DRENDO-1510 file (C-alpha; in Angstrom, 1 decimal, always signed):
<recs>
REC; n; res; u; v; w
REC; 1; MET; -130.5; +103.5; +103.0 .
REC; 2; LYS; -132.6; +104.2; +99.9 .
REC; 3; THR; -131.1; +107.0; +97.8 .
REC; 4; ARG; -133.4; +110.0; +97.7 .
REC; 5; VAL; -133.9; +112.0; +94.5 .
REC; 6; LEU; -136.9; +114.1; +95.5 .
REC; 7; ASN; -136.5; +117.7; +96.5 .
REC; 8; PRO; -136.9; +118.3; +100.3 .
REC; 9; GLU; -138.0; +121.9; +99.6 .
REC; 10; ILE; -141.7; +122.9; +99.4 .
REC; 11; ALA; -142.2; +125.6; +96.8 .
REC; 12; LEU; -145.0; +127.3; +98.7 .
REC; 13; GLU; -142.9; +127.5; +101.8 .
REC; 14; LYS; -140.1; +129.3; +99.9 .
REC; 15; GLU; -142.7; +131.7; +98.3 .
REC; 16; LEU; -144.2; +132.6; +101.7 .
REC; 17; ALA; -140.8; +133.1; +103.3 .
REC; 18; GLY; -139.8; +135.6; +100.6 .
REC; 19; GLN; -143.2; +137.4; +100.8 .
REC; 20; ILE; -143.0; +137.7; +104.6 .
REC; 21; TYR; -139.3; +138.8; +104.6 .
REC; 22; ASN; -139.9; +141.4; +101.9 .
REC; 23; ALA; -143.1; +142.7; +103.5 .
REC; 24; LEU; -141.2; +143.2; +106.8 .
REC; 25; GLN; -138.3; +145.0; +105.0 .
REC; 26; GLY; -135.9; +142.2; +106.1 .
REC; 27; ASP; -132.7; +143.6; +104.5 .
REC; 28; VAL; -133.3; +147.1; +106.0 .
REC; 29; VAL; -134.2; +145.9; +109.5 .
REC; 30; LYS; -131.2; +143.4; +109.6 .
REC; 31; PHE; -128.8; +146.2; +108.7 .
REC; 32; ILE; -130.3; +148.6; +111.3 .
REC; 33; LEU; -130.2; +145.9; +114.0 .
REC; 34; LYS; -126.7; +144.9; +113.2 .
REC; 35; ASN; -125.5; +148.5; +113.8 .
REC; 36; ALA; -127.9; +149.2; +116.8 .
REC; 37; LYS; -127.2; +146.2; +119.1 .
REC; 38; ASP; -124.4; +146.1; +121.6 .
REC; 39; THR; -125.0; +142.3; +122.1 .
REC; 40; THR; -126.5; +139.7; +119.8 .
REC; 41; ASP; -128.7; +136.7; +120.1 .
REC; 42; ASP; -125.6; +134.6; +119.6 .
REC; 43; ASP; -124.2; +136.0; +122.9 .
REC; 44; TYR; -127.4; +135.2; +124.8 .
REC; 45; TRP; -127.7; +131.7; +123.5 .
REC; 46; ARG; -124.0; +130.9; +123.8 .
REC; 47; SER; -124.1; +132.0; +127.5 .
REC; 48; ARG; -127.2; +130.0; +128.2 .
REC; 49; MET; -126.0; +126.8; +126.6 .
REC; 50; GLU; -122.4; +127.0; +127.9 .
REC; 51; GLY; -123.7; +127.8; +131.4 .
REC; 52; HIS; -126.6; +125.4; +131.9 .
REC; 53; CYS; -126.2; +122.5; +129.4 .
REC; 54; MET; -123.8; +119.8; +128.5 .
REC; 55; LYS; -121.9; +120.2; +125.2 .
REC; 56; ALA; -121.2; +117.1; +123.2 .
REC; 57; ASP; -117.7; +116.5; +122.0 .
REC; 58; LYS; -115.5; +113.4; +121.3 .
REC; 59; ASP; -114.5; +112.9; +124.9 .
REC; 60; LEU; -117.8; +113.9; +126.5 .
REC; 61; LEU; -121.0; +112.2; +125.1 .
REC; 62; GLY; -118.8; +110.8; +122.4 .
REC; 63; ASN; -121.5; +108.4; +121.0 .
REC; 64; PHE; -124.0; +111.3; +120.7 .
REC; 65; TYR; -121.3; +113.5; +119.1 .
REC; 66; SER; -120.6; +110.9; +116.5 .
REC; 67; LEU; -124.3; +110.4; +115.8 .
REC; 68; CYS; -124.8; +114.2; +115.3 .
REC; 69; HIS; -121.8; +114.5; +112.9 .
REC; 70; ASP; -122.9; +111.5; +111.0 .
REC; 71; VAL; -126.2; +113.2; +110.4 .
REC; 72; LYS; -124.5; +116.4; +109.3 .
REC; 73; LYS; -122.4; +114.4; +106.8 .
REC; 74; ARG; -125.5; +112.6; +105.4 .
REC; 75; LEU; -127.2; +115.9; +104.9 .
REC; 76; GLY; -124.1; +117.5; +103.3 .
REC; 77; PHE; -124.2; +120.4; +105.9 .
REC; 78; ASP; -120.7; +121.6; +106.4 .
REC; 79; GLU; -121.3; +124.7; +108.5 .
REC; 80; PRO; -120.1; +124.5; +112.2 .
REC; 81; VAL; -122.7; +123.3; +114.7 .
REC; 82; ASP; -122.4; +122.8; +118.5 .
REC; 83; PHE; -124.6; +120.1; +119.9 .
REC; 84; TYR; -125.9; +120.3; +123.5 .
REC; 85; VAL; -128.0; +118.3; +125.9 .
REC; 86; THR; -130.2; +120.0; +128.4 .
REC; 87; GLY; -131.6; +118.3; +131.5 .
REC; 88; ASP; -135.3; +118.8; +130.8 .
REC; 89; SER; -138.2; +116.3; +131.1 .
REC; 90; THR; -140.1; +117.9; +128.2 .
REC; 91; ILE; -139.9; +116.0; +124.9 .
REC; 92; ASN; -138.3; +118.7; +122.7 .
REC; 93; ALA; -135.3; +119.8; +120.7 .
REC; 94; PHE; -134.5; +123.0; +119.0 .
REC; 95; SER; -131.9; +124.7; +116.7 .
REC; 96; ILE; -130.6; +128.3; +116.8 .
REC; 97; ALA; -128.9; +129.7; +113.7 .
REC; 98; ALA; -125.8; +131.8; +114.2 .
REC; 99; GLU; -126.2; +135.4; +113.3 .
REC; 100; ASP; -122.8; +135.6; +111.6 .
REC; 101; GLY; -119.8; +133.4; +110.9 .
REC; 102; ASP; -118.2; +134.1; +114.2 .
REC; 103; HIS; -120.1; +131.4; +116.1 .
REC; 104; PRO; -121.3; +127.9; +115.3 .
REC; 105; HIS; -125.0; +127.2; +115.0 .
REC; 106; ILE; -126.6; +125.5; +118.0 .
REC; 107; VAL; -128.7; +122.3; +118.2 .
REC; 108; ASN; -130.1; +121.3; +121.6 .
REC; 109; VAL; -131.8; +118.0; +122.6 .
REC; 110; ASN; -133.6; +117.7; +125.9 .
REC; 111; SER; -132.5; +114.8; +128.0 .
REC; 112; GLU; -136.0; +113.1; +128.0 .
REC; 113; LEU; -135.5; +112.3; +124.3 .
REC; 114; PHE; -132.6; +110.1; +125.2 .
REC; 115; ASN; -134.9; +108.1; +127.5 .
REC; 116; LEU; -137.5; +107.7; +124.8 .
REC; 117; MET; -135.7; +107.5; +121.5 .
REC; 118; GLY; -133.6; +104.9; +119.8 .
REC; 119; GLU; -130.5; +105.7; +117.7 .
REC; 120; GLU; -132.4; +106.0; +114.4 .
REC; 121; GLU; -135.1; +108.1; +116.0 .
REC; 122; LEU; -132.5; +110.5; +117.4 .
REC; 123; LYS; -131.0; +110.8; +113.9 .
REC; 124; PHE; -134.5; +111.9; +112.7 .
REC; 125; VAL; -134.7; +114.5; +115.5 .
REC; 126; ILE; -131.2; +115.8; +114.8 .
REC; 127; GLY; -131.8; +115.8; +111.0 .
REC; 128; HIS; -135.0; +117.8; +111.6 .
REC; 129; GLU; -133.2; +120.5; +113.6 .
REC; 130; LEU; -130.4; +120.7; +111.0 .
REC; 131; GLY; -133.1; +120.9; +108.4 .
REC; 132; HIS; -134.2; +124.2; +110.0 .
REC; 133; LEU; -130.7; +125.5; +109.7 .
REC; 134; ILE; -130.3; +124.4; +106.1 .
REC; 135; ASN; -133.7; +125.9; +105.2 .
REC; 136; GLN; -132.7; +129.2; +107.0 .
REC; 137; ASP; -135.9; +129.4; +109.1 .
REC; 138; THR; -134.3; +131.3; +112.1 .
REC; 139; ALA; -133.7; +134.5; +110.2 .
REC; 140; LEU; -137.3; +134.9; +109.4 .
REC; 141; ARG; -138.4; +134.0; +112.9 .
REC; 142; ARG; -136.0; +136.6; +114.4 .
REC; 143; LEU; -137.4; +139.3; +112.0 .
REC; 144; VAL; -141.0; +138.6; +112.9 .
REC; 145; SER; -140.2; +138.5; +116.7 .
REC; 146; PHE; -138.4; +141.8; +116.5 .
REC; 147; ILE; -141.1; +143.7; +114.6 .
REC; 148; TYR; -143.9; +142.1; +116.6 .
REC; 149; PRO; -142.7; +141.4; +120.1 .
REC; 150; SER; -144.9; +138.9; +122.0 .
REC; 151; GLN; -148.2; +140.4; +123.1 .
REC; 152; ALA; -146.8; +143.9; +122.5 .
REC; 153; THR; -148.2; +144.6; +119.0 .
REC; 154; GLN; -150.9; +142.9; +116.9 .
REC; 155; ILE; -149.8; +141.3; +113.7 .
REC; 156; PRO; -152.2; +142.2; +110.8 .
REC; 157; ILE; -154.5; +139.2; +110.3 .
REC; 158; ALA; -153.4; +138.5; +106.7 .
REC; 159; LEU; -149.8; +138.4; +107.8 .
REC; 160; GLN; -150.6; +136.2; +110.7 .
REC; 161; TYR; -152.1; +133.7; +108.4 .
REC; 162; LYS; -149.1; +133.7; +106.1 .
REC; 163; ILE; -146.7; +133.3; +109.0 .
REC; 164; HIS; -148.7; +130.5; +110.5 .
REC; 165; LEU; -148.8; +128.7; +107.1 .
REC; 166; HIS; -145.1; +129.2; +106.6 .
REC; 167; ASP; -144.2; +127.9; +110.0 .
REC; 168; ASN; -146.3; +124.7; +109.4 .
REC; 169; LEU; -144.7; +124.1; +105.9 .
REC; 170; ALA; -141.2; +124.8; +107.3 .
REC; 171; GLU; -141.8; +122.0; +109.8 .
REC; 172; LEU; -142.7; +119.6; +107.0 .
REC; 173; VAL; -139.5; +120.6; +105.2 .
REC; 174; ALA; -137.5; +119.9; +108.3 .
REC; 175; ASP; -139.2; +116.5; +108.7 .
REC; 176; ARG; -138.0; +115.6; +105.2 .
REC; 177; TYR; -134.4; +116.4; +106.2 .
REC; 178; GLY; -135.0; +114.2; +109.3 .
REC; 179; TYR; -136.0; +111.4; +107.1 .
REC; 180; MET; -133.0; +111.9; +104.9 .
REC; 181; ALA; -130.8; +111.8; +108.0 .
REC; 182; CYS; -131.9; +108.3; +109.0 .
REC; 183; GLY; -133.5; +106.9; +105.8 .
REC; 184; ASN; -135.9; +104.9; +108.0 .
REC; 185; LEU; -139.6; +105.7; +107.7 .
REC; 186; GLU; -140.5; +103.4; +110.6 .
REC; 187; ALA; -138.1; +105.3; +112.9 .
REC; 188; CYS; -139.6; +108.6; +111.8 .
REC; 189; VAL; -143.2; +107.5; +112.4 .
REC; 190; ARG; -142.2; +106.0; +115.8 .
REC; 191; ALA; -140.5; +109.3; +116.7 .
REC; 192; PHE; -143.7; +111.3; +115.9 .
REC; 193; PHE; -145.9; +109.0; +118.1 .
REC; 194; LYS; -143.4; +108.9; +120.9 .
REC; 195; MET; -143.2; +112.7; +121.0 .
REC; 196; ALA; -147.0; +112.9; +120.9 .
REC; 197; SER; -147.7; +110.3; +123.6 .
REC; 198; GLY; -144.5; +110.2; +125.7 .
REC; 199; LEU; -144.8; +106.4; +125.5 .
REC; 200; ASP; -142.1; +103.8; +124.7 .
REC; 201; LEU; -143.9; +102.1; +121.9 .
REC; 202; GLU; -141.6; +99.1; +121.8 .
REC; 203; LYS; -142.2; +98.4; +125.4 .
REC; 204; ILE; -146.0; +98.4; +124.9 .
REC; 205; GLN; -145.6; +96.5; +121.6 .
REC; 206; VAL; -147.3; +98.9; +119.1 .
REC; 207; SER; -146.4; +98.0; +115.5 .
REC; 208; ILE; -145.7; +100.5; +112.7 .
REC; 209; GLU; -148.7; +99.0; +110.8 .
REC; 210; ASP; -151.0; +99.9; +113.8 .
REC; 211; LEU; -149.5; +103.4; +113.9 .
REC; 212; LEU; -150.1; +104.1; +110.3 .
REC; 213; LYS; -153.6; +102.7; +110.4 .
REC; 214; ASP; -154.4; +104.9; +113.4 .
REC; 215; ASN; -152.9; +107.9; +111.7 .
REC; 216; SER; -155.1; +107.4; +108.6 .
REC; 217; LYS; -158.1; +107.4; +110.8 .
REC; 218; HIS; -157.2; +110.7; +112.4 .
REC; 219; LEU; -156.1; +112.2; +109.1 .
REC; 220; ASP; -159.5; +111.4; +107.6 .
REC; 221; TYR; -161.1; +113.6; +110.2 .
REC; 222; PHE; -159.0; +116.6; +109.0 .
REC; 223; LEU; -159.4; +115.8; +105.3 .
REC; 224; LYS; -163.2; +115.8; +105.7 .
REC; 225; GLY; -163.1; +119.3; +107.2 .
REC; 226; GLY; -163.3; +118.3; +110.9 .
REC; 227; GLY; -160.5; +120.3; +112.3 .
REC; 228; ILE; -157.8; +123.0; +111.8 .
REC; 229; SER; -154.1; +122.9; +112.4 .
REC; 230; HIS; -153.9; +125.8; +114.9 .
REC; 231; TYR; -150.3; +125.5; +116.0 .
REC; 232; ASP; -146.9; +126.5; +114.6 .
REC; 233; HIS; -146.3; +122.8; +114.0 .
REC; 234; PRO; -148.7; +120.8; +111.8 .
REC; 235; VAL; -150.9; +118.3; +113.6 .
REC; 236; ASN; -149.3; +114.8; +113.7 .
REC; 237; PRO; -151.6; +113.1; +111.2 .
REC; 238; ILE; -150.4; +115.6; +108.6 .
REC; 239; ARG; -146.8; +115.2; +109.5 .
REC; 240; VAL; -146.9; +111.4; +109.5 .
REC; 241; GLN; -148.6; +111.3; +106.1 .
REC; 242; ALA; -146.3; +114.0; +104.6 .
REC; 243; ILE; -143.2; +112.0; +105.6 .
REC; 244; ASN; -144.8; +108.8; +104.3 .
REC; 245; LEU; -145.4; +110.5; +101.0 .
REC; 246; PHE; -141.8; +111.8; +100.8 .
REC; 247; ALA; -140.5; +108.3; +101.6 .
REC; 248; ASN; -142.7; +106.4; +99.1 .
REC; 249; ALA; -143.6; +108.7; +96.2 .
REC; 250; LYS; -142.4; +107.4; +92.9 .
REC; 251; ASP; -141.6; +110.9; +91.6 .
REC; 252; GLN; -141.9; +114.6; +92.3 .
REC; 253; LYS; -145.3; +114.8; +90.6 .
REC; 254; GLU; -146.8; +112.1; +92.8 .
REC; 255; LEU; -145.3; +113.8; +95.9 .
REC; 256; ASP; -146.7; +117.2; +95.0 .
REC; 257; ALA; -150.1; +115.8; +94.3 .
REC; 258; GLY; -150.3; +114.1; +97.7 .
REC; 259; MET; -148.9; +117.1; +99.5 .
REC; 260; ASN; -151.5; +119.4; +97.8 .
REC; 261; GLU; -154.2; +117.5; +99.6 .
REC; 262; LEU; -152.5; +118.0; +103.0 .
REC; 263; ILE; -151.7; +121.7; +102.3 .
REC; 264; GLN; -155.4; +122.3; +101.7 .
REC; 265; ILE; -155.9; +121.4; +105.4 .
REC; 266; LEU; -153.3; +123.9; +106.4 .
REC; 267; LEU; -154.9; +126.6; +104.2 .
REC; 268; LYS; -158.1; +126.5; +106.4 .
REC; 269; VAL; -158.4; +129.5; +108.7 .
REC; 270; GLY; -161.9; +128.7; +110.0 .
REC; 271; ASN; -164.0; +125.7; +110.8 .
REC; 272; ASN; -167.5; +127.3; +110.6 .
REC; 273; PRO; -169.7; +125.9; +107.8 .
REC; 274; ILE; -170.6; +129.5; +106.9 .
REC; 275; ASP; -167.0; +130.7; +106.4 .
REC; 276; GLU; -166.6; +129.5; +102.8 .
REC; 277; HIS; -169.9; +131.0; +101.7 .
REC; 278; MET; -169.0; +134.3; +103.4 .
REC; 279; SER; -165.7; +134.5; +101.6 .
REC; 280; VAL; -167.5; +134.1; +98.2 .
REC; 281; PHE; -170.0; +136.7; +99.3 .
REC; 282; ILE; -167.3; +139.2; +100.3 .
REC; 283; ALA; -165.6; +138.8; +96.9 .
REC; 284; THR; -168.7; +138.8; +94.7 .
REC; 285; ALA; -170.6; +141.5; +96.6 .
REC; 286; GLY; -167.4; +143.6; +96.6 .
REC; 287; ILE; -166.9; +143.2; +92.9 .
REC; 288; ILE; -170.6; +144.0; +92.1 .
REC; 289; THR; -170.9; +146.9; +94.5 .
REC; 290; ALA; -167.6; +148.5; +93.4 .
REC; 291; SER; -168.7; +148.2; +89.7 .
REC; 292; VAL; -172.0; +150.0; +90.1 .
REC; 293; ASP; -170.6; +153.4; +89.2 .
REC; 294; GLU; -168.6; +151.7; +86.4 .
REC; 295; GLU; -165.3; +152.6; +88.1 .
REC; 296; VAL; -163.6; +150.2; +90.6 .
REC; 297; THR; -161.2; +152.4; +92.5 .
REC; 298; GLN; -158.0; +151.4; +94.2 .
REC; 299; GLU; -159.6; +152.2; +97.6 .
REC; 300; GLU; -162.5; +149.9; +96.9 .
REC; 301; TYR; -160.2; +147.1; +95.7 .
REC; 302; GLU; -158.1; +147.4; +98.8 .
REC; 303; HIS; -161.2; +147.4; +101.0 .
REC; 304; ILE; -162.4; +144.1; +99.5 .
REC; 305; ILE; -158.9; +142.6; +99.9 .
REC; 306; ARG; -158.8; +143.6; +103.6 .
REC; 307; ALA; -162.2; +142.1; +104.2 .
REC; 308; LEU; -161.1; +138.8; +102.5 .
REC; 309; SER; -158.0; +138.8; +104.6 .
REC; 310; GLY; -160.0; +137.7; +107.6 .
REC; 311; SER; -160.8; +134.4; +105.9 .
REC; 312; ASN; -158.2; +133.8; +103.2 .
REC; 313; ILE; -154.5; +133.4; +103.3 .
REC; 314; PHE; -154.2; +134.5; +99.7 .
REC; 315; PRO; -157.0; +137.1; +99.3 .
REC; 316; LYS; -155.8; +138.6; +96.0 .
REC; 317; VAL; -155.6; +135.2; +94.3 .
REC; 318; PHE; -159.0; +134.3; +95.7 .
REC; 319; LEU; -160.5; +137.6; +94.4 .
REC; 320; GLU; -158.9; +137.1; +91.0 .
REC; 321; ASP; -160.3; +133.6; +90.7 .
REC; 322; ILE; -163.8; +134.7; +91.6 .
REC; 323; SER; -163.7; +137.6; +89.1 .
REC; 324; LYS; -163.0; +135.1; +86.3 .
REC; 325; ALA; -166.1; +133.1; +87.2 .
REC; 326; ASP; -169.8; +133.8; +87.0 .
REC; 327; VAL; -169.8; +136.5; +89.7 .
REC; 328; ASP; -173.6; +137.1; +89.7 .
REC; 329; LYS; -174.4; +133.4; +90.1 .
REC; 330; LEU; -171.8; +132.9; +92.8 .
REC; 331; PHE; -173.2; +136.0; +94.6 .
REC; 332; GLU; -176.7; +134.7; +94.5 .
REC; 333; ASN; -175.7; +131.2; +95.7 .
REC; 334; SER; -173.6; +132.6; +98.6 .
REC; 335; VAL; -176.4; +134.9; +99.8 .
REC; 336; ASN; -178.9; +132.0; +99.7 .
REC; 337; ALA; -176.4; +129.7; +101.6 .
REC; 338; ILE; -175.6; +132.3; +104.2 .
REC; 339; LEU; -179.2; +133.2; +104.9 .
REC; 340; GLN; -180.2; +129.5; +105.0 .
REC; 341; ILE; -177.7; +129.0; +107.8 .
REC; 342; ASN; -178.3; +132.3; +109.6 .
REC; 343; PRO; -181.2; +134.5; +108.4 .
REC; 344; GLY; -180.3; +137.1; +111.0 .
REC; 345; LEU; -177.2; +138.1; +108.9 .
REC; 346; LYS; -179.3; +140.2; +106.4 .
REC; 347; PRO; -178.3; +143.5; +107.9 .
REC; 348; ASN; -174.6; +142.4; +108.1 .
REC; 349; LEU; -174.6; +141.6; +104.4 .
REC; 350; LEU; -176.0; +145.0; +103.4 .
REC; 351; GLU; -173.6; +146.7; +105.8 .
REC; 352; TYR; -170.6; +145.2; +104.0 .
REC; 353; MET; -171.9; +146.4; +100.6 .
REC; 354; ILE; -172.4; +149.9; +102.1 .
REC; 355; SER; -168.8; +149.8; +103.4 .
REC; 356; VAL; -167.6; +149.1; +99.8 .
REC; 357; VAL; -169.6; +152.2; +98.6 .
REC; 358; LEU; -167.9; +154.3; +101.3 .
REC; 359; ALA; -164.4; +153.0; +100.7 .
REC; 360; ASP; -163.5; +155.6; +97.9 .
REC; 361; LYS; -165.0; +158.5; +99.9 .
REC; 362; ASN; -167.5; +159.2; +97.2 .
REC; 363; ILE; -171.2; +158.2; +97.3 .
REC; 364; SER; -172.8; +158.4; +93.9 .
REC; 365; GLU; -176.6; +158.3; +93.1 .
REC; 366; LYS; -176.2; +155.0; +91.3 .
REC; 367; GLU; -174.6; +153.5; +94.4 .
REC; 368; VAL; -177.4; +154.8; +96.7 .
REC; 369; ASN; -180.0; +153.3; +94.4 .
REC; 370; PHE; -178.1; +150.0; +94.3 .
REC; 371; ILE; -177.9; +149.8; +98.1 .
REC; 372; TYR; -181.7; +150.4; +98.5 .
REC; 373; SER; -182.4; +147.8; +95.8 .
REC; 374; MET; -180.2; +145.2; +97.4 .
REC; 375; GLY; -181.6; +145.9; +100.8 .
REC; 376; GLN; -185.1; +145.4; +99.6 .
REC; 377; GLU; -184.1; +142.1; +97.8 .
REC; 378; LEU; -182.8; +141.0; +101.2 .
REC; 379; GLY; -186.2; +141.7; +102.7 .
REC; 380; LEU; -185.3; +144.9; +104.6 .
REC; 381; SER; -187.6; +147.8; +104.7 .
REC; 382; VAL; -186.7; +151.3; +103.4 .
REC; 383; LYS; -186.5; +152.5; +106.9 .
REC; 384; GLU; -184.2; +149.7; +108.0 .
REC; 385; ILE; -182.0; +150.3; +105.0 .
REC; 386; SER; -181.9; +154.0; +105.7 .
REC; 387; ILE; -180.9; +153.5; +109.4 .
REC; 388; LEU; -178.1; +151.1; +108.4 .
REC; 389; PHE; -176.9; +153.5; +105.7 .
REC; 390; ALA; -177.0; +156.4; +108.1 .
REC; 391; ASN; -175.1; +154.6; +110.9 .
REC; 392; MET; -172.5; +153.5; +108.4 .
REC; 393; ILE; -172.0; +157.0; +107.1 .
REC; 394; GLN; -171.8; +158.4; +110.7 .
REC; 395; GLY; -169.3; +155.8; +111.8 .
REC; 396; ASN; -167.2; +155.2; +108.7 .
REC; 397; PHE; -167.4; +158.0; +106.1 .
REC; 398; THR; -164.6; +160.5; +105.7 .
REC; 399; PRO; -164.8; +163.0; +102.8 .
REC; 400; SER; -161.9; +163.0; +100.4 .
REC; 401; LEU; -159.4; +165.9; +100.6 .
REC; 402; ALA; -159.9; +166.5; +96.9 .
REC; 403; ALA; -163.6; +167.3; +97.5 .
REC; 404; ILE; -162.8; +170.0; +100.1 .
REC; 405; SER; -159.6; +171.5; +98.7 .
</recs>
């Protein structure tokens, strides 16, 4: 097995995990839950696994037990783990981190994987699940699930995007641990395709060269903007290429450069050709409109950030980058591009600029003149502008308490 010197961690994944955890007040919530619960997730999962699954030990499933502990040793993970097999025809495995030191962690493999995977491929799967434990992904998932129970509350869109990106990157980190567990790129790639197709690739005589060639074709579709990774796991073309990079990159610099191209796919939150132009418009129109009265207020700034959150995972960074460029030129180009795609969006563009004016609960004469000027440049009549402005005031304006106190 080739000795690995590259770091299995991904810096952006760590950054996002910290941001999400801190935003959700992780330390505080964990303390409160620890003192509020009569039972823990450990109790639930232990009961489920002990009652409905087969636990691997030296005397029962001895070969699988040895394989799992060999993987643990290779990864240098010395915390206790119980390994289980569940009778399930779905091609899946999962890990559950213990909440405290009183119980071992849990790794489960569904029985169908034994029918499909060879020994090296199983090592990749087990290494992947142990990678989640090493990377401490479960604590973050528990926090998000507690604060936002399924279908009960709506996660803010900006936070949704960051959680989605984090989950995708955490899977790529776990894949790296899977590779480190077996040291066999071919086994890793075969495992991906077996899980995707449910087919025994050896039986149908598909070579690793054919698999990588096919993967490059599908990856090219995503690299050229043809799709989005919608799920909490990255699409297989990204995962295969990412593990290929990790196995073959000469150094960390080469690995990071290759990964950056793949991460750009994961950063996409929309697949409409107008989306990129609209993001630039929101940023530039926001900056220009908020600056009309020569004072960009905190309320206006936050309004622009909220608007950008619908199309950007890192809206503050995007706005900062735009502000350092030629804002007027970018604004003009974005408006022209948007209206070329959809001329009917003229009122919507002006409505956004009006919303920025209303954000600080103060409408100055300069701002009114600016809105009418911009509306006319967009080709709207004075009456059309007035109706839009009136409707926005009626539906969105709240006077400041300072003005009436």
